[in-house]
ZADO-1210 file (C-alpha; in nm, 4 decimals, padded with zeros to 6 digits):
<atoms>
<atom x="16.3568" y="07.9938" z="26.8457" code="UNK" pos="1"/>
<atom x="16.4276" y="07.6226" z="26.9326" code="UNK" pos="2"/>
<atom x="16.4090" y="07.3473" z="26.6728" code="UNK" pos="3"/>
<atom x="16.3689" y="06.9800" z="26.7970" code="UNK" pos="4"/>
<atom x="16.4109" y="06.6931" z="26.5510" code="UNK" pos="5"/>
<atom x="16.1390" y="06.4394" z="26.6241" code="UNK" pos="6"/>
<atom x="16.2038" y="06.2362" z="26.3007" code="UNK" pos="7"/>
<atom x="16.4123" y="06.3075" z="25.9987" code="UNK" pos="8"/>
<atom x="16.4597" y="05.9760" z="25.8237" code="UNK" pos="9"/>
<atom x="16.3370" y="05.8517" z="25.4876" code="UNK" pos="10"/>
<atom x="16.2275" y="05.5242" z="25.6515" code="UNK" pos="11"/>
<atom x="16.1614" y="05.3482" z="25.9650" code="UNK" pos="12"/>
<atom x="16.3519" y="05.1157" z="26.1999" code="UNK" pos="13"/>
<atom x="16.4916" y="05.1480" z="26.5554" code="UNK" pos="14"/>
<atom x="16.6292" y="05.4900" z="26.5889" code="UNK" pos="15"/>
<atom x="16.4587" y="05.6066" z="26.2630" code="UNK" pos="16"/>
<atom x="16.1406" y="05.8191" z="26.2586" code="UNK" pos="17"/>
<atom x="15.9923" y="05.9804" z="25.9522" code="UNK" pos="18"/>
<atom x="15.9854" y="06.3677" z="25.9270" code="UNK" pos="19"/>
<atom x="15.8646" y="06.5908" z="26.2031" code="UNK" pos="20"/>
<atom x="16.0132" y="06.9029" z="26.3672" code="UNK" pos="21"/>
<atom x="15.8991" y="07.0821" z="26.6733" code="UNK" pos="22"/>
<atom x="15.9446" y="07.4510" z="26.6612" code="UNK" pos="23"/>
<atom x="15.9419" y="07.5968" z="27.0095" code="UNK" pos="24"/>
<atom x="15.6672" y="07.4188" z="27.1803" code="UNK" pos="25"/>
<atom x="15.3631" y="07.4736" z="26.9795" code="UNK" pos="26"/>
<atom x="15.4460" y="07.4447" z="26.6018" code="UNK" pos="27"/>
<atom x="15.5020" y="07.1289" z="26.4051" code="UNK" pos="28"/>
<atom x="15.6629" y="07.0973" z="26.0796" code="UNK" pos="29"/>
<atom x="15.5224" y="06.7869" z="25.9080" code="UNK" pos="30"/>
<atom x="15.3704" y="06.5015" z="26.1090" code="UNK" pos="31"/>
<atom x="15.5501" y="06.1882" z="26.0388" code="UNK" pos="32"/>
<atom x="15.6197" y="05.9011" z="26.2839" code="UNK" pos="33"/>
<atom x="15.8570" y="06.1270" z="26.4831" code="UNK" pos="34"/>
<atom x="15.5330" y="06.2810" z="26.6424" code="UNK" pos="35"/>
<atom x="15.5201" y="05.9651" z="26.8396" code="UNK" pos="36"/>
<atom x="15.8255" y="06.0756" z="27.0496" code="UNK" pos="37"/>
<atom x="15.6232" y="06.3535" z="27.2186" code="UNK" pos="38"/>
<atom x="15.4789" y="06.3020" z="27.5517" code="UNK" pos="39"/>
<atom x="15.1073" y="06.3615" z="27.6215" code="UNK" pos="40"/>
<atom x="15.1921" y="06.6900" z="27.7885" code="UNK" pos="41"/>
<atom x="15.4170" y="06.8014" z="27.5096" code="UNK" pos="42"/>
<atom x="15.1454" y="06.7168" z="27.2498" code="UNK" pos="43"/>
<atom x="14.8934" y="06.9263" z="27.4414" code="UNK" pos="44"/>
<atom x="15.0986" y="07.2404" z="27.3777" code="UNK" pos="45"/>
<atom x="15.0887" y="07.2053" z="27.0035" code="UNK" pos="46"/>
<atom x="14.8712" y="07.4680" z="26.8404" code="UNK" pos="47"/>
<atom x="14.9852" y="07.4809" z="26.4851" code="UNK" pos="48"/>
<atom x="15.0935" y="07.2166" z="26.2104" code="UNK" pos="49"/>
<atom x="15.2448" y="07.3088" z="25.8875" code="UNK" pos="50"/>
<atom x="15.2571" y="07.0311" z="25.6245" code="UNK" pos="51"/>
<atom x="15.5089" y="07.0310" z="25.3256" code="UNK" pos="52"/>
<atom x="15.3002" y="06.7870" z="25.1080" code="UNK" pos="53"/>
<atom x="15.0515" y="06.4896" z="25.1363" code="UNK" pos="54"/>
<atom x="15.2885" y="06.1953" z="25.1271" code="UNK" pos="55"/>
<atom x="15.2292" y="05.9442" z="25.4031" code="UNK" pos="56"/>
<atom x="15.5674" y="05.9642" z="25.5755" code="UNK" pos="57"/>
<atom x="15.4983" y="06.3391" z="25.6366" code="UNK" pos="58"/>
<atom x="15.1398" y="06.3233" z="25.7576" code="UNK" pos="59"/>
<atom x="15.0844" y="05.9748" z="25.8921" code="UNK" pos="60"/>
<atom x="15.0812" y="06.0746" z="26.2652" code="UNK" pos="61"/>
<atom x="14.8560" y="06.3773" z="26.2247" code="UNK" pos="62"/>
<atom x="14.5771" y="06.1238" z="26.2586" code="UNK" pos="63"/>
<atom x="14.7044" y="05.9755" z="26.5814" code="UNK" pos="64"/>
<atom x="14.7796" y="06.3166" z="26.7323" code="UNK" pos="65"/>
<atom x="14.4256" y="06.4384" z="26.6763" code="UNK" pos="66"/>
<atom x="14.2881" y="06.1162" z="26.8249" code="UNK" pos="67"/>
<atom x="14.5098" y="06.1259" z="27.1205" code="UNK" pos="68"/>
<atom x="14.4208" y="06.4849" z="27.2076" code="UNK" pos="69"/>
<atom x="14.0560" y="06.4515" z="27.1359" code="UNK" pos="70"/>
<atom x="13.9414" y="06.4796" z="27.4987" code="UNK" pos="71"/>
<atom x="14.2388" y="06.7046" z="27.6028" code="UNK" pos="72"/>
<atom x="14.1969" y="07.0069" z="27.3737" code="UNK" pos="73"/>
<atom x="14.0379" y="07.3455" z="27.4749" code="UNK" pos="74"/>
<atom x="14.0786" y="07.4790" z="27.1278" code="UNK" pos="75"/>
<atom x="14.1393" y="07.3223" z="26.7650" code="UNK" pos="76"/>
<atom x="14.4754" y="07.2515" z="26.6347" code="UNK" pos="77"/>
<atom x="14.5283" y="07.4661" z="26.3280" code="UNK" pos="78"/>
<atom x="14.6722" y="07.2888" z="26.0246" code="UNK" pos="79"/>
<atom x="14.8194" y="07.4952" z="25.7457" code="UNK" pos="80"/>
<atom x="14.8864" y="07.3317" z="25.4120" code="UNK" pos="81"/>
<atom x="14.8281" y="07.3732" z="25.0291" code="UNK" pos="82"/>
<atom x="14.4735" y="07.3178" z="24.9242" code="UNK" pos="83"/>
<atom x="14.5790" y="07.0178" z="24.7304" code="UNK" pos="84"/>
<atom x="14.7346" y="06.8688" z="25.0390" code="UNK" pos="85"/>
<atom x="14.4309" y="06.9505" z="25.2458" code="UNK" pos="86"/>
<atom x="14.1967" y="06.7859" z="24.9868" code="UNK" pos="87"/>
<atom x="14.4049" y="06.4743" z="24.9633" code="UNK" pos="88"/>
<atom x="14.4117" y="06.4301" z="25.3340" code="UNK" pos="89"/>
<atom x="14.0335" y="06.4708" z="25.3603" code="UNK" pos="90"/>
<atom x="13.9607" y="06.2465" z="25.0699" code="UNK" pos="91"/>
<atom x="14.1968" y="05.9669" z="25.1623" code="UNK" pos="92"/>
<atom x="14.2589" y="05.9727" z="25.5374" code="UNK" pos="93"/>
<atom x="13.9777" y="06.1631" z="25.7311" code="UNK" pos="94"/>
<atom x="13.7011" y="06.0005" z="25.5260" code="UNK" pos="95"/>
<atom x="13.5422" y="05.7926" z="25.8020" code="UNK" pos="96"/>
<atom x="13.6868" y="05.4732" z="25.6206" code="UNK" pos="97"/>
<atom x="14.0472" y="05.5120" z="25.7006" code="UNK" pos="98"/>
<atom x="14.0060" y="05.7544" z="25.9990" code="UNK" pos="99"/>
<atom x="13.7335" y="05.9775" z="26.1430" code="UNK" pos="100"/>
<atom x="13.6933" y="06.3238" z="26.0091" code="UNK" pos="101"/>
<atom x="13.7983" y="06.5232" z="26.3072" code="UNK" pos="102"/>
<atom x="13.7421" y="06.8476" z="26.1351" code="UNK" pos="103"/>
<atom x="13.3750" y="06.7920" z="26.2231" code="UNK" pos="104"/>
<atom x="13.4213" y="06.6002" z="26.5681" code="UNK" pos="105"/>
<atom x="13.2974" y="06.6428" z="26.8250" code="UNK" pos="106"/>
<atom x="13.0798" y="06.8674" z="26.5992" code="UNK" pos="107"/>
<atom x="13.1366" y="07.1315" z="26.3222" code="UNK" pos="108"/>
<atom x="13.1273" y="07.4245" z="26.5481" code="UNK" pos="109"/>
<atom x="13.3850" y="07.2852" z="26.7849" code="UNK" pos="110"/>
<atom x="13.6167" y="07.0698" z="26.5840" code="UNK" pos="111"/>
<atom x="13.9463" y="06.9050" z="26.6944" code="UNK" pos="112"/>
<atom x="14.1258" y="07.0440" z="26.3897" code="UNK" pos="113"/>
<atom x="14.0794" y="07.3283" z="26.1521" code="UNK" pos="114"/>
<atom x="14.2349" y="07.3245" z="25.8010" code="UNK" pos="115"/>
<atom x="14.3735" y="07.6431" z="25.6460" code="UNK" pos="116"/>
<atom x="14.4815" y="07.6606" z="25.2760" code="UNK" pos="117"/>
<atom x="14.8136" y="07.8369" z="25.2462" code="UNK" pos="118"/>
<atom x="15.0167" y="07.8463" z="24.9158" code="UNK" pos="119"/>
<atom x="15.3726" y="07.9093" z="24.8235" code="UNK" pos="120"/>
<atom x="15.4675" y="08.2683" z="24.8791" code="UNK" pos="121"/>
<atom x="15.2436" y="08.3132" z="25.1754" code="UNK" pos="122"/>
<atom x="15.3291" y="08.3562" z="25.5391" code="UNK" pos="123"/>
<atom x="15.1717" y="08.3504" z="25.8898" code="UNK" pos="124"/>
<atom x="15.2971" y="08.5095" z="26.2059" code="UNK" pos="125"/>
<atom x="15.2598" y="08.3803" z="26.5642" code="UNK" pos="126"/>
<atom x="15.4036" y="08.5368" z="26.8716" code="UNK" pos="127"/>
<atom x="15.6959" y="08.6890" z="26.7034" code="UNK" pos="128"/>
<atom x="15.7607" y="08.3974" z="26.4655" code="UNK" pos="129"/>
<atom x="15.6841" y="08.4191" z="26.0943" code="UNK" pos="130"/>
<atom x="15.6380" y="08.0974" z="25.8964" code="UNK" pos="131"/>
<atom x="15.6552" y="08.1027" z="25.5102" code="UNK" pos="132"/>
<atom x="15.5953" y="07.8575" z="25.2315" code="UNK" pos="133"/>
<atom x="15.8186" y="07.8302" z="24.9301" code="UNK" pos="134"/>
<atom x="15.7315" y="07.6174" z="24.5981" code="UNK" pos="135"/>
<atom x="15.9122" y="07.3131" z="24.5918" code="UNK" pos="136"/>
<atom x="15.9627" y="07.0514" z="24.3187" code="UNK" pos="137"/>
<atom x="15.8163" y="06.7112" z="24.3987" code="UNK" pos="138"/>
<atom x="15.5840" y="06.4415" z="24.2619" code="UNK" pos="139"/>
<atom x="15.2802" y="06.6038" z="24.4481" code="UNK" pos="140"/>
<atom x="15.2419" y="06.9799" z="24.5133" code="UNK" pos="141"/>
<atom x="15.4912" y="07.0578" z="24.7837" code="UNK" pos="142"/>
<atom x="15.6554" y="07.3495" z="24.9681" code="UNK" pos="143"/>
<atom x="15.9571" y="07.4159" z="25.1628" code="UNK" pos="144"/>
<atom x="15.9072" y="07.5979" z="25.5070" code="UNK" pos="145"/>
<atom x="16.1052" y="07.8722" z="25.6690" code="UNK" pos="146"/>
<atom x="16.0653" y="08.0035" z="26.0272" code="UNK" pos="147"/>
<atom x="16.2016" y="08.3555" z="26.1151" code="UNK" pos="148"/>
<atom x="16.2291" y="08.5049" z="26.4682" code="UNK" pos="149"/>
<atom x="16.4033" y="08.7883" z="26.5989" code="UNK" pos="150"/>
<atom x="16.5956" y="08.8252" z="26.2533" code="UNK" pos="151"/>
<atom x="16.7176" y="08.4679" z="26.2486" code="UNK" pos="152"/>
<atom x="16.5754" y="08.1961" z="26.0085" code="UNK" pos="153"/>
<atom x="16.5610" y="07.8355" z="25.9909" code="UNK" pos="154"/>
<atom x="16.4414" y="07.6506" z="25.6685" code="UNK" pos="155"/>
<atom x="16.3305" y="07.2992" z="25.5816" code="UNK" pos="156"/>
<atom x="16.3336" y="07.1895" z="25.2132" code="UNK" pos="157"/>
<atom x="16.0519" y="06.9352" z="25.2557" code="UNK" pos="158"/>
<atom x="16.0865" y="06.6744" z="24.9768" code="UNK" pos="159"/>
<atom x="16.2240" y="06.8364" z="24.6501" code="UNK" pos="160"/>
<atom x="16.4680" y="06.8000" z="24.3807" code="UNK" pos="161"/>
<atom x="16.6301" y="07.0568" z="24.1284" code="UNK" pos="162"/>
<atom x="16.4517" y="07.3875" z="24.1406" code="UNK" pos="163"/>
<atom x="16.5155" y="07.7670" z="24.1611" code="UNK" pos="164"/>
<atom x="16.2084" y="07.8656" z="24.3600" code="UNK" pos="165"/>
<atom x="16.3270" y="07.7320" z="24.7041" code="UNK" pos="166"/>
<atom x="16.6707" y="07.8838" z="24.6782" code="UNK" pos="167"/>
<atom x="16.5345" y="08.2199" z="24.5506" code="UNK" pos="168"/>
<atom x="16.3144" y="08.2315" z="24.8612" code="UNK" pos="169"/>
<atom x="16.5974" y="08.1368" z="25.0758" code="UNK" pos="170"/>
<atom x="16.8362" y="08.3987" z="24.9405" code="UNK" pos="171"/>
<atom x="16.5761" y="08.6714" z="25.0183" code="UNK" pos="172"/>
<atom x="16.6092" y="08.5917" z="25.3956" code="UNK" pos="173"/>
<atom x="16.8151" y="08.8280" z="25.5938" code="UNK" pos="174"/>
<atom x="17.0023" y="08.5668" z="25.8179" code="UNK" pos="175"/>
<atom x="16.9414" y="08.2067" z="25.7330" code="UNK" pos="176"/>
<atom x="17.1391" y="08.0225" z="26.0120" code="UNK" pos="177"/>
<atom x="17.0058" y="07.6568" z="25.9772" code="UNK" pos="178"/>
<atom x="16.8991" y="07.4550" z="25.6783" code="UNK" pos="179"/>
<atom x="16.7517" y="07.0993" z="25.6728" code="UNK" pos="180"/>
<atom x="16.7784" y="06.9766" z="25.3150" code="UNK" pos="181"/>
<atom x="16.6930" y="06.6172" z="25.1852" code="UNK" pos="182"/>
<atom x="16.9198" y="06.3807" z="25.0038" code="UNK" pos="183"/>
<atom x="16.7060" y="06.0588" z="24.9853" code="UNK" pos="184"/>
<atom x="16.9236" y="05.8228" z="24.7771" code="UNK" pos="185"/>
<atom x="17.2878" y="05.7720" z="24.6875" code="UNK" pos="186"/>
<atom x="17.4165" y="05.8781" z="24.3308" code="UNK" pos="187"/>
<atom x="17.3796" y="05.5343" z="24.1849" code="UNK" pos="188"/>
<atom x="17.0045" y="05.5711" z="24.2003" code="UNK" pos="189"/>
<atom x="17.0055" y="05.9091" z="24.0417" code="UNK" pos="190"/>
<atom x="16.7448" y="05.7958" z="23.7844" code="UNK" pos="191"/>
<atom x="16.5280" y="05.7060" z="24.0726" code="UNK" pos="192"/>
<atom x="16.5715" y="06.0578" z="24.2282" code="UNK" pos="193"/>
<atom x="16.4698" y="06.2122" z="23.8962" code="UNK" pos="194"/>
<atom x="16.1554" y="05.9899" z="23.8796" code="UNK" pos="195"/>
<atom x="16.0662" y="06.0468" z="24.2453" code="UNK" pos="196"/>
<atom x="16.1769" y="06.4069" z="24.2526" code="UNK" pos="197"/>
<atom x="16.4203" y="06.3718" z="24.5385" code="UNK" pos="198"/>
<atom x="16.7897" y="06.4926" z="24.5722" code="UNK" pos="199"/>
<atom x="17.0804" y="06.2676" z="24.5555" code="UNK" pos="200"/>
<atom x="17.4289" y="06.4021" z="24.6531" code="UNK" pos="201"/>
<atom x="17.5279" y="06.5246" z="24.3047" code="UNK" pos="202"/>
<atom x="17.1865" y="06.6899" z="24.2198" code="UNK" pos="203"/>
<atom x="17.1986" y="06.8448" z="24.5707" code="UNK" pos="204"/>
<atom x="17.5466" y="06.9939" z="24.5096" code="UNK" pos="205"/>
<atom x="17.4488" y="07.1462" z="24.1920" code="UNK" pos="206"/>
<atom x="17.1484" y="07.3186" z="24.3430" code="UNK" pos="207"/>
<atom x="17.3332" y="07.4285" z="24.6599" code="UNK" pos="208"/>
<atom x="17.5465" y="07.6488" z="24.4360" code="UNK" pos="209"/>
<atom x="17.2376" y="07.8650" z="24.3999" code="UNK" pos="210"/>
<atom x="17.2357" y="07.9513" z="24.7940" code="UNK" pos="211"/>
<atom x="17.3957" y="08.2693" z="24.8837" code="UNK" pos="212"/>
<atom x="17.3857" y="08.2097" z="25.2541" code="UNK" pos="213"/>
<atom x="17.6331" y="07.9956" z="25.4526" code="UNK" pos="214"/>
<atom x="17.4068" y="07.8343" z="25.7112" code="UNK" pos="215"/>
<atom x="17.4612" y="07.5208" z="25.9104" code="UNK" pos="216"/>
<atom x="17.3351" y="07.2429" z="25.6815" code="UNK" pos="217"/>
<atom x="17.1751" y="06.9166" z="25.7851" code="UNK" pos="218"/>
<atom x="17.1026" y="06.6275" z="25.5524" code="UNK" pos="219"/>
<atom x="16.7544" y="06.4762" z="25.6031" code="UNK" pos="220"/>
<atom x="16.5218" y="06.2083" z="25.4479" code="UNK" pos="221"/>
<atom x="16.8076" y="05.9630" z="25.3952" code="UNK" pos="222"/>
<atom x="16.7076" y="05.5944" z="25.3623" code="UNK" pos="223"/>
<atom x="16.8225" y="05.4138" z="25.6681" code="UNK" pos="224"/>
<atom x="17.0190" y="05.1523" z="25.4667" code="UNK" pos="225"/>
<atom x="17.2181" y="05.4136" z="25.2602" code="UNK" pos="226"/>
<atom x="17.2878" y="05.6932" z="25.5305" code="UNK" pos="227"/>
<atom x="17.6550" y="05.6367" z="25.5357" code="UNK" pos="228"/>
<atom x="17.7141" y="05.6348" z="25.1613" code="UNK" pos="229"/>
<atom x="17.4907" y="05.9316" z="25.1125" code="UNK" pos="230"/>
<atom x="17.6811" y="06.1325" z="25.3622" code="UNK" pos="231"/>
<atom x="18.0136" y="06.0407" z="25.2120" code="UNK" pos="232"/>
<atom x="17.8847" y="06.1290" z="24.8627" code="UNK" pos="233"/>
<atom x="17.7448" y="06.4493" z="24.9960" code="UNK" pos="234"/>
<atom x="18.0755" y="06.5743" z="25.1670" code="UNK" pos="235"/>
<atom x="18.2663" y="06.4708" z="24.8518" code="UNK" pos="236"/>
<atom x="18.0476" y="06.6537" z="24.6307" code="UNK" pos="237"/>
<atom x="17.9921" y="06.9639" z="24.8345" code="UNK" pos="238"/>
<atom x="18.3449" y="07.0085" z="25.0006" code="UNK" pos="239"/>
<atom x="18.3072" y="07.3936" z="25.0571" code="UNK" pos="240"/>
<atom x="18.0243" y="07.3534" z="25.3069" code="UNK" pos="241"/>
<atom x="18.0195" y="07.1776" z="25.6435" code="UNK" pos="242"/>
<atom x="17.7477" y="06.8960" z="25.6443" code="UNK" pos="243"/>
<atom x="17.5978" y="06.6878" z="25.9178" code="UNK" pos="244"/>
<atom x="17.3364" y="06.4099" z="25.9052" code="UNK" pos="245"/>
<atom x="17.0285" y="06.5037" z="26.0745" code="UNK" pos="246"/>
<atom x="16.8988" y="06.2587" z="26.3464" code="UNK" pos="247"/>
<atom x="16.6054" y="06.2296" z="26.5871" code="UNK" pos="248"/>
<atom x="16.6531" y="06.3980" z="26.9301" code="UNK" pos="249"/>
<atom x="16.8833" y="06.6730" z="26.8046" code="UNK" pos="250"/>
<atom x="16.8015" y="07.0276" z="26.9336" code="UNK" pos="251"/>
<atom x="16.8982" y="07.3601" z="26.7597" code="UNK" pos="252"/>
<atom x="16.8790" y="07.6943" z="26.9309" code="UNK" pos="253"/>
<atom x="16.8742" y="08.0272" z="26.7091" code="UNK" pos="254"/>
</atoms>
């Protein structure tokens, strides 16, 4: 299994793209501005998109992806998300005012995209890879995602803060080798983290104690202006684990 980081930032700016990961050549985890890093040829290979939640930095380029591929698809792109996420996207994005409804274009029998409700605790399998959703703790209904192939697993926390469900789900995996987990703000903004339901280094440190596995851990969703201090605080608060800052263009092989 190959994971390519298209975007992993909590904001934008040169070198900073919002969340999207390409699993092998055909699966997207989230569809933030990082999707724009793909070539047309690479976009045409995408068959499945899994969304963690409905916030704009995680879904905004789904619109452009579908528009770009409109005349180049031989089959619909399959999008999997919680029903609440699907409802929000249809109501506020694919509503003919913000963007066309590609779920009925070019017609209802042959749409560009098909949405599938998938809830926490469910899983789907494609060509030897199993994708699972775990309940996360965010300001809107949200999930973490895991991908398992040949007995090895990769996990992405999505946007979340203090919880048990994500860690319980990860602990049930046989071989968690790679974890992308968010830390959006530094510790001096801990009250903002609690309000917005994100991790800061100290909150993440407390929650990581629940994880039994020892995977490679990469910190995602940091605000571009605070990356350095967030990583310093993470390493100080979590000295027993090796931590790296996740950045666009990284590739991981499991």
